[in-house]
Biopython code that builds the backbone (N, CA, C, O; Angstrom):
import numpy as np
from Bio.PDB.StructureBuilder import StructureBuilder

atoms = [
    (1, "MET", "N", (177.074, -78.503, -130.332)),
    (1, "MET", "CA", (176.832, -78.935, -128.972)),
    (1, "MET", "C", (176.495, -80.427, -128.962)),
    (1, "MET", "O", (175.852, -80.947, -129.875)),
    (2, "VAL", "N", (176.938, -81.077, -127.931)),
    (2, "VAL", "CA", (176.657, -82.494, -127.750)),
    (2, "VAL", "C", (175.552, -82.626, -126.728)),
    (2, "VAL", "O", (175.579, -81.989, -125.675)),
    (3, "GLY", "N", (174.578, -83.462, -127.050)),
    (3, "GLY", "CA", (173.484, -83.668, -126.119)),
    (3, "GLY", "C", (172.343, -82.748, -126.480)),
    (3, "GLY", "O", (172.363, -82.155, -127.559)),
    (4, "PRO", "N", (171.401, -82.611, -125.669)),
    (4, "PRO", "CA", (171.403, -83.048, -124.279)),
    (4, "PRO", "C", (171.108, -84.533, -124.150)),
    (4, "PRO", "O", (170.791, -85.224, -125.118)),
    (5, "VAL", "N", (171.225, -84.984, -122.924)),
    (5, "VAL", "CA", (170.881, -86.361, -122.608)),
    (5, "VAL", "C", (169.414, -86.567, -122.973)),
    (5, "VAL", "O", (168.571, -85.713, -122.696)),
    (6, "SER", "N", (169.124, -87.683, -123.583)),
    (6, "SER", "CA", (167.737, -87.979, -123.948)),
    (6, "SER", "C", (166.899, -88.101, -122.682)),
    (6, "SER", "O", (167.273, -88.832, -121.765)),
    (7, "PRO", "N", (165.765, -87.393, -122.617)),
    (7, "PRO", "CA", (164.982, -87.327, -121.380)),
    (7, "PRO", "C", (164.352, -88.653, -120.963)),
    (7, "PRO", "O", (163.997, -88.815, -119.795)),
    (8, "HIS", "N", (164.205, -89.591, -121.869)),
    (8, "HIS", "CA", (163.578, -90.866, -121.520)),
    (8, "HIS", "C", (164.551, -91.853, -120.888)),
    (8, "HIS", "O", (164.128, -92.900, -120.396)),
    (9, "VAL", "N", (165.840, -91.543, -120.891)),
    (9, "VAL", "CA", (166.858, -92.455, -120.373)),
    (9, "VAL", "C", (166.871, -92.407, -118.851)),
    (9, "VAL", "O", (166.890, -91.334, -118.248)),
    (10, "LEU", "N", (166.861, -93.573, -118.254)),
    (10, "LEU", "CA", (166.925, -93.699, -116.800)),
    (10, "LEU", "C", (168.353, -94.057, -116.421)),
    (10, "LEU", "O", (169.014, -94.819, -117.126)),
    (11, "GLU", "N", (168.830, -93.510, -115.312)),
    (11, "GLU", "CA", (170.195, -93.805, -114.899)),
    (11, "GLU", "C", (170.254, -94.187, -113.432)),
    (11, "GLU", "O", (169.455, -93.738, -112.610)),
    (12, "ALA", "N", (171.237, -95.038, -113.132)),
    (12, "ALA", "CA", (171.481, -95.470, -111.762)),
    (12, "ALA", "C", (172.959, -95.779, -111.626)),
    (12, "ALA", "O", (173.621, -96.136, -112.601)),
    (13, "GLU", "N", (173.472, -95.642, -110.420)),
    (13, "GLU", "CA", (174.859, -96.007, -110.168)),
    (13, "GLU", "C", (174.875, -97.333, -109.422)),
    (13, "GLU", "O", (174.236, -97.487, -108.381)),
    (14, "ILE", "N", (175.613, -98.279, -109.973)),
    (14, "ILE", "CA", (175.704, -99.609, -109.382)),
    (14, "ILE", "C", (177.171, -99.991, -109.292)),
    (14, "ILE", "O", (177.865, -100.053, -110.306)),
    (15, "ASP", "N", (177.642, -100.246, -108.082)),
    (15, "ASP", "CA", (179.039, -100.627, -107.861)),
    (15, "ASP", "C", (180.022, -99.659, -108.498)),
    (15, "ASP", "O", (181.047, -100.078, -109.037)),
    (16, "GLY", "N", (179.718, -98.361, -108.440)),
    (16, "GLY", "CA", (180.616, -97.348, -108.955)),
    (16, "GLY", "C", (180.513, -97.088, -110.443)),
    (16, "GLY", "O", (181.141, -96.159, -110.953)),
    (17, "ASP", "N", (179.736, -97.887, -111.148)),
    (17, "ASP", "CA", (179.536, -97.679, -112.578)),
    (17, "ASP", "C", (178.146, -97.113, -112.815)),
    (17, "ASP", "O", (177.192, -97.466, -112.122)),
    (18, "LYS", "N", (178.042, -96.238, -113.796)),
    (18, "LYS", "CA", (176.749, -95.670, -114.153)),
    (18, "LYS", "C", (176.062, -96.610, -115.127)),
    (18, "LYS", "O", (176.645, -97.007, -116.136)),
    (19, "SER", "N", (174.826, -96.963, -114.821)),
    (19, "SER", "CA", (174.015, -97.810, -115.698)),
    (19, "SER", "C", (172.902, -96.957, -116.286)),
    (19, "SER", "O", (172.209, -96.237, -115.568)),
    (20, "LEU", "N", (172.739, -97.049, -117.599)),
    (20, "LEU", "CA", (171.716, -96.285, -118.302)),
    (20, "LEU", "C", (170.742, -97.253, -118.945)),
    (20, "LEU", "O", (171.142, -98.241, -119.559)),
    (21, "TYR", "N", (169.461, -96.960, -118.798)),
    (21, "TYR", "CA", (168.427, -97.804, -119.405)),
    (21, "TYR", "C", (167.623, -96.959, -120.376)),
    (21, "TYR", "O", (167.090, -95.908, -120.020)),
    (22, "ASN", "N", (167.549, -97.440, -121.613)),
    (22, "ASN", "CA", (166.760, -96.783, -122.649)),
    (22, "ASN", "C", (165.489, -97.602, -122.833)),
    (22, "ASN", "O", (165.534, -98.659, -123.463)),
    (23, "PRO", "N", (164.353, -97.143, -122.301)),
    (23, "PRO", "CA", (163.122, -97.923, -122.418)),
    (23, "PRO", "C", (162.619, -98.059, -123.852)),
    (23, "PRO", "O", (161.840, -98.966, -124.147)),
    (24, "ARG", "N", (163.045, -97.185, -124.734)),
    (24, "ARG", "CA", (162.618, -97.276, -126.131)),
    (24, "ARG", "C", (163.254, -98.480, -126.827)),
    (24, "ARG", "O", (162.638, -99.106, -127.690)),
    (25, "THR", "N", (164.490, -98.795, -126.443)),
    (25, "THR", "CA", (165.166, -99.943, -127.052)),
    (25, "THR", "C", (165.241, -101.130, -126.097)),
    (25, "THR", "O", (165.630, -102.231, -126.487)),
    (26, "GLU", "N", (164.866, -100.893, -124.847)),
    (26, "GLU", "CA", (164.927, -101.896, -123.777)),
    (26, "GLU", "C", (166.349, -102.419, -123.575)),
    (26, "GLU", "O", (166.554, -103.601, -123.301)),
    (27, "LYS", "N", (167.322, -101.524, -123.714)),
    (27, "LYS", "CA", (168.722, -101.895, -123.543)),
    (27, "LYS", "C", (169.338, -101.131, -122.392)),
    (27, "LYS", "O", (168.988, -99.984, -122.113)),
    (28, "VAL", "N", (170.278, -101.812, -121.723)),
    (28, "VAL", "CA", (171.042, -101.216, -120.639)),
    (28, "VAL", "C", (172.465, -100.997, -121.132)),
    (28, "VAL", "O", (173.044, -101.860, -121.792)),
    (29, "THR", "N", (173.013, -99.857, -120.813)),
    (29, "THR", "CA", (174.399, -99.540, -121.126)),
    (29, "THR", "C", (175.103, -99.223, -119.824)),
    (29, "THR", "O", (174.620, -98.407, -119.039)),
    (30, "ILE", "N", (176.242, -99.861, -119.585)),
    (30, "ILE", "CA", (177.019, -99.610, -118.377)),
    (30, "ILE", "C", (178.251, -98.812, -118.765)),
    (30, "ILE", "O", (179.016, -99.212, -119.643)),
    (31, "LEU", "N", (178.433, -97.680, -118.101)),
    (31, "LEU", "CA", (179.532, -96.773, -118.412)),
    (31, "LEU", "C", (180.628, -96.879, -117.361)),
    (31, "LEU", "O", (180.346, -96.920, -116.163)),
    (32, "ASN", "N", (181.877, -96.925, -117.813)),
    (32, "ASN", "CA", (182.988, -96.843, -116.869)),
    (32, "ASN", "C", (183.156, -95.390, -116.444)),
    (32, "ASN", "O", (182.361, -94.534, -116.833)),
    (33, "GLY", "N", (184.174, -95.108, -115.656)),
    (33, "GLY", "CA", (184.371, -93.755, -115.136)),
    (33, "GLY", "C", (184.524, -92.698, -116.205)),
    (33, "GLY", "O", (183.907, -91.636, -116.124)),
    (34, "THR", "N", (185.344, -92.978, -117.213)),
    (34, "THR", "CA", (185.573, -92.003, -118.277)),
    (34, "THR", "C", (184.305, -91.782, -119.094)),
    (34, "THR", "O", (183.953, -90.642, -119.398)),
    (35, "ALA", "N", (183.620, -92.861, -119.449)),
    (35, "ALA", "CA", (182.376, -92.730, -120.208)),
    (35, "ALA", "C", (181.326, -91.987, -119.382)),
    (35, "ALA", "O", (180.517, -91.244, -119.937)),
    (36, "SER", "N", (181.332, -92.179, -118.076)),
    (36, "SER", "CA", (180.409, -91.444, -117.209)),
    (36, "SER", "C", (180.701, -89.949, -117.246)),
    (36, "SER", "O", (179.785, -89.127, -117.238)),
    (37, "ASP", "N", (181.987, -89.605, -117.286)),
    (37, "ASP", "CA", (182.351, -88.192, -117.388)),
    (37, "ASP", "C", (181.873, -87.596, -118.704)),
    (37, "ASP", "O", (181.379, -86.469, -118.740)),
    (38, "ILE", "N", (182.021, -88.351, -119.778)),
    (38, "ILE", "CA", (181.534, -87.887, -121.084)),
    (38, "ILE", "C", (180.020, -87.712, -121.032)),
    (38, "ILE", "O", (179.500, -86.700, -121.502)),
    (39, "TRP", "N", (179.313, -88.679, -120.470)),
    (39, "TRP", "CA", (177.854, -88.621, -120.316)),
    (39, "TRP", "C", (177.442, -87.366, -119.554)),
    (39, "TRP", "O", (176.500, -86.675, -119.943)),
    (40, "ARG", "N", (178.154, -87.076, -118.464)),
    (40, "ARG", "CA", (177.842, -85.916, -117.633)),
    (40, "ARG", "C", (178.045, -84.612, -118.413)),
    (40, "ARG", "O", (177.284, -83.659, -118.248)),
    (41, "LEU", "N", (179.074, -84.580, -119.259)),
    (41, "LEU", "CA", (179.379, -83.362, -120.016)),
    (41, "LEU", "C", (178.528, -83.210, -121.271)),
    (41, "LEU", "O", (178.494, -82.131, -121.862)),
    (42, "ALA", "N", (177.848, -84.259, -121.684)),
    (42, "ALA", "CA", (176.985, -84.202, -122.871)),
    (42, "ALA", "C", (175.637, -83.613, -122.467)),
    (42, "ALA", "O", (174.609, -84.290, -122.494)),
    (43, "ASP", "N", (175.666, -82.358, -122.099)),
    (43, "ASP", "CA", (174.501, -81.702, -121.512)),
    (43, "ASP", "C", (173.838, -80.691, -122.436)),
    (43, "ASP", "O", (172.930, -79.967, -122.029)),
    (44, "GLY", "N", (174.298, -80.647, -123.683)),
    (44, "GLY", "CA", (173.757, -79.669, -124.612)),
    (44, "GLY", "C", (174.414, -78.309, -124.495)),
    (44, "GLY", "O", (174.080, -77.389, -125.242)),
    (45, "GLU", "N", (175.341, -78.176, -123.566)),
    (45, "GLU", "CA", (176.038, -76.912, -123.345)),
    (45, "GLU", "C", (177.480, -76.948, -123.849)),
    (45, "GLU", "O", (178.100, -75.898, -124.023)),
    (46, "HIS", "N", (178.025, -78.160, -124.088)),
    (46, "HIS", "CA", (179.419, -78.306, -124.482)),
    (46, "HIS", "C", (179.532, -78.870, -125.898)),
    (46, "HIS", "O", (178.726, -79.700, -126.318)),
    (47, "THR", "N", (180.538, -78.408, -126.615)),
    (47, "THR", "CA", (180.858, -78.987, -127.916)),
    (47, "THR", "C", (181.752, -80.209, -127.688)),
    (47, "THR", "O", (182.247, -80.432, -126.583)),
    (48, "VAL", "N", (181.948, -80.984, -128.732)),
    (48, "VAL", "CA", (182.850, -82.137, -128.642)),
    (48, "VAL", "C", (184.242, -81.650, -128.239)),
    (48, "VAL", "O", (184.888, -82.256, -127.384)),
    (49, "GLU", "N", (184.695, -80.580, -128.839)),
    (49, "GLU", "CA", (186.022, -80.046, -128.545)),
    (49, "GLU", "C", (186.139, -79.616, -127.090)),
    (49, "GLU", "O", (187.171, -79.844, -126.458)),
    (50, "GLN", "N", (185.099, -79.000, -126.557)),
    (50, "GLN", "CA", (185.119, -78.584, -125.154)),
    (50, "GLN", "C", (185.168, -79.795, -124.231)),
    (50, "GLN", "O", (185.883, -79.784, -123.229)),
    (51, "ILE", "N", (184.419, -80.828, -124.560)),
    (51, "ILE", "CA", (184.431, -82.048, -123.744)),
    (51, "ILE", "C", (185.828, -82.649, -123.750)),
    (51, "ILE", "O", (186.340, -83.041, -122.702)),
    (52, "ILE", "N", (186.445, -82.723, -124.919)),
    (52, "ILE", "CA", (187.808, -83.255, -125.014)),
    (52, "ILE", "C", (188.754, -82.416, -124.162)),
    (52, "ILE", "O", (189.550, -82.966, -123.401)),
    (53, "ASP", "N", (188.678, -81.105, -124.278)),
    (53, "ASP", "CA", (189.573, -80.225, -123.522)),
    (53, "ASP", "C", (189.359, -80.357, -122.019)),
    (53, "ASP", "O", (190.326, -80.395, -121.257)),
    (54, "LEU", "N", (188.113, -80.429, -121.588)),
    (54, "LEU", "CA", (187.826, -80.568, -120.154)),
    (54, "LEU", "C", (188.349, -81.897, -119.611)),
    (54, "LEU", "O", (188.927, -81.943, -118.525)),
    (55, "LEU", "N", (188.147, -82.963, -120.360)),
    (55, "LEU", "CA", (188.643, -84.268, -119.911)),
    (55, "LEU", "C", (190.162, -84.318, -119.927)),
    (55, "LEU", "O", (190.770, -84.879, -119.016)),
    (56, "ALA", "N", (190.783, -83.742, -120.944)),
    (56, "ALA", "CA", (192.243, -83.722, -121.010)),
    (56, "ALA", "C", (192.823, -82.988, -119.803)),
    (56, "ALA", "O", (193.800, -83.442, -119.207)),
    (57, "ALA", "N", (192.228, -81.872, -119.449)),
    (57, "ALA", "CA", (192.693, -81.127, -118.282)),
    (57, "ALA", "C", (192.469, -81.931, -117.003)),
    (57, "ALA", "O", (193.334, -81.964, -116.128)),
    (58, "SER", "N", (191.322, -82.568, -116.897)),
    (58, "SER", "CA", (190.993, -83.351, -115.707)),
    (58, "SER", "C", (191.926, -84.542, -115.525)),
    (58, "SER", "O", (192.356, -84.841, -114.411)),
    (59, "TYR", "N", (192.232, -85.217, -116.629)),
    (59, "TYR", "CA", (193.086, -86.409, -116.578)),
    (59, "TYR", "C", (194.562, -86.083, -116.790)),
    (59, "TYR", "O", (195.409, -86.976, -116.768)),
    (60, "GLN", "N", (194.864, -84.809, -116.995)),
    (60, "GLN", "CA", (196.229, -84.332, -117.183)),
    (60, "GLN", "C", (196.938, -85.053, -118.328)),
    (60, "GLN", "O", (198.042, -85.575, -118.172)),
    (61, "VAL", "N", (196.266, -85.066, -119.488)),
    (61, "VAL", "CA", (196.827, -85.639, -120.712)),
    (61, "VAL", "C", (196.622, -84.641, -121.844)),
    (61, "VAL", "O", (195.851, -83.690, -121.719)),
    (62, "GLU", "N", (197.313, -84.868, -122.934)),
    (62, "GLU", "CA", (197.127, -84.032, -124.113)),
    (62, "GLU", "C", (195.771, -84.333, -124.746)),
    (62, "GLU", "O", (195.355, -85.490, -124.813)),
    (63, "ALA", "N", (195.092, -83.301, -125.205)),
    (63, "ALA", "CA", (193.787, -83.471, -125.845)),
    (63, "ALA", "C", (193.883, -84.412, -127.042)),
    (63, "ALA", "O", (192.979, -85.211, -127.282)),
    (64, "SER", "N", (194.970, -84.317, -127.784)),
    (64, "SER", "CA", (195.133, -85.162, -128.972)),
    (64, "SER", "C", (195.221, -86.646, -128.614)),
    (64, "SER", "O", (194.912, -87.506, -129.438)),
    (65, "ALA", "N", (195.641, -86.941, -127.386)),
    (65, "ALA", "CA", (195.783, -88.334, -126.962)),
    (65, "ALA", "C", (194.439, -88.998, -126.686)),
    (65, "ALA", "O", (194.328, -90.223, -126.731)),
    (66, "ILE", "N", (193.416, -88.191, -126.398)),
    (66, "ILE", "CA", (192.108, -88.773, -126.057)),
    (66, "ILE", "C", (191.004, -88.418, -127.038)),
    (66, "ILE", "O", (189.899, -88.952, -126.941)),
    (67, "ALA", "N", (191.279, -87.539, -127.968)),
    (67, "ALA", "CA", (190.242, -87.020, -128.864)),
    (67, "ALA", "C", (189.484, -88.128, -129.589)),
    (67, "ALA", "O", (188.254, -88.120, -129.606)),
    (68, "GLU", "N", (190.188, -89.066, -130.178)),
    (68, "GLU", "CA", (189.527, -90.120, -130.951)),
    (68, "GLU", "C", (188.639, -90.993, -130.059)),
    (68, "GLU", "O", (187.531, -91.358, -130.454)),
    (69, "ASP", "N", (189.118, -91.324, -128.868)),
    (69, "ASP", "CA", (188.322, -92.148, -127.956)),
    (69, "ASP", "C", (187.076, -91.412, -127.475)),
    (69, "ASP", "O", (186.002, -92.006, -127.378)),
    (70, "VAL", "N", (187.213, -90.128, -127.176)),
    (70, "VAL", "CA", (186.068, -89.338, -126.730)),
    (70, "VAL", "C", (185.040, -89.223, -127.854)),
    (70, "VAL", "O", (183.842, -89.387, -127.624)),
    (71, "GLU", "N", (185.506, -88.943, -129.057)),
    (71, "GLU", "CA", (184.595, -88.842, -130.196)),
    (71, "GLU", "C", (183.874, -90.163, -130.433)),
    (71, "GLU", "O", (182.677, -90.164, -130.722)),
    (72, "SER", "N", (184.573, -91.277, -130.318)),
    (72, "SER", "CA", (183.949, -92.594, -130.495)),
    (72, "SER", "C", (182.895, -92.851, -129.424)),
    (72, "SER", "O", (181.816, -93.367, -129.716)),
    (73, "ALA", "N", (183.209, -92.492, -128.195)),
    (73, "ALA", "CA", (182.251, -92.689, -127.104)),
    (73, "ALA", "C", (180.994, -91.854, -127.329)),
    (73, "ALA", "O", (179.886, -92.323, -127.070)),
    (74, "ILE", "N", (181.154, -90.635, -127.804)),
    (74, "ILE", "CA", (180.002, -89.773, -128.073)),
    (74, "ILE", "C", (179.140, -90.376, -129.179)),
    (74, "ILE", "O", (177.913, -90.387, -129.078)),
    (75, "VAL", "N", (179.771, -90.869, -130.216)),
    (75, "VAL", "CA", (179.033, -91.512, -131.306)),
    (75, "VAL", "C", (178.268, -92.725, -130.777)),
    (75, "VAL", "O", (177.100, -92.914, -131.116)),
    (76, "GLU", "N", (178.913, -93.542, -129.954)),
    (76, "GLU", "CA", (178.250, -94.729, -129.402)),
    (76, "GLU", "C", (177.067, -94.348, -128.520)),
    (76, "GLU", "O", (176.020, -94.994, -128.583)),
    (77, "LEU", "N", (177.214, -93.315, -127.702)),
    (77, "LEU", "CA", (176.099, -92.866, -126.861)),
    (77, "LEU", "C", (174.948, -92.368, -127.727)),
    (77, "LEU", "O", (173.784, -92.629, -127.425)),
    (78, "ALA", "N", (175.264, -91.662, -128.788)),
    (78, "ALA", "CA", (174.215, -91.162, -129.685)),
    (78, "ALA", "C", (173.540, -92.317, -130.417)),
    (78, "ALA", "O", (172.316, -92.328, -130.544)),
    (79, "GLN", "N", (174.310, -93.284, -130.899)),
    (79, "GLN", "CA", (173.731, -94.425, -131.618)),
    (79, "GLN", "C", (172.846, -95.268, -130.712)),
    (79, "GLN", "O", (171.892, -95.892, -131.176)),
    (80, "ALA", "N", (173.161, -95.290, -129.424)),
    (80, "ALA", "CA", (172.346, -96.035, -128.465)),
    (80, "ALA", "C", (171.104, -95.254, -128.042)),
    (80, "ALA", "O", (170.295, -95.753, -127.260)),
    (81, "GLY", "N", (170.947, -94.029, -128.557)),
    (81, "GLY", "CA", (169.782, -93.217, -128.215)),
    (81, "GLY", "C", (169.863, -92.607, -126.829)),
    (81, "GLY", "O", (168.842, -92.236, -126.250)),
    (82, "LEU", "N", (171.083, -92.502, -126.289)),
    (82, "LEU", "CA", (171.254, -91.996, -124.930)),
    (82, "LEU", "C", (171.496, -90.494, -124.891)),
    (82, "LEU", "O", (171.204, -89.839, -123.890)),
    (83, "ILE", "N", (172.030, -89.949, -125.978)),
    (83, "ILE", "CA", (172.170, -88.497, -126.122)),
    (83, "ILE", "C", (171.743, -88.139, -127.541)),
    (83, "ILE", "O", (171.717, -88.985, -128.435)),
    (84, "ASP", "N", (171.414, -86.882, -127.721)),
    (84, "ASP", "CA", (171.120, -86.407, -129.061)),
    (84, "ASP", "C", (172.429, -86.335, -129.831)),
    (84, "ASP", "O", (173.472, -86.027, -129.255)),
    (85, "SER", "N", (172.383, -86.614, -131.112)),
    (85, "SER", "CA", (173.583, -86.624, -131.951)),
    (85, "SER", "C", (174.218, -85.253, -131.990)),
    (85, "SER", "O", (173.529, -84.234, -132.021)),
    (86, "PRO", "N", (175.559, -85.236, -131.988)),
    (86, "PRO", "CA", (176.253, -83.942, -132.072)),
    (86, "PRO", "C", (176.130, -83.351, -133.459)),
    (86, "PRO", "O", (176.651, -82.266, -133.717)),
]
sb = StructureBuilder()
sb.init_structure("model")
sb.init_model(0)
sb.init_chain("A")
sb.init_seg("    ")
for serial, (resi, resn, name, xyz) in enumerate(atoms, 1):
    if name == "N":
        sb.init_residue(resn, " ", resi, " ")
    sb.init_atom(name, np.array(xyz, "f"), 0.0, 1.0, " ", f" {name:<3s}", serial, name[0])
structure = sb.get_structure()
């Protein structure tokens, strides 16, 4: 399972982009639409594979076409302390 979202992270939507603030690192991360979808699905209920499949269906693309990018985004969110590591 990926996530859950770290409880200390604060989020806000600004100009259509999701902004996340990690008070532990004092860093802000701005997510585009796709990264926001990954963030939303990283709820501790979905595996990496499920997230890839859900996004592929939503964007009407093959899962293999987005798998590497989704996995990279999950790793980056975890390294930033925004979600628990998968």
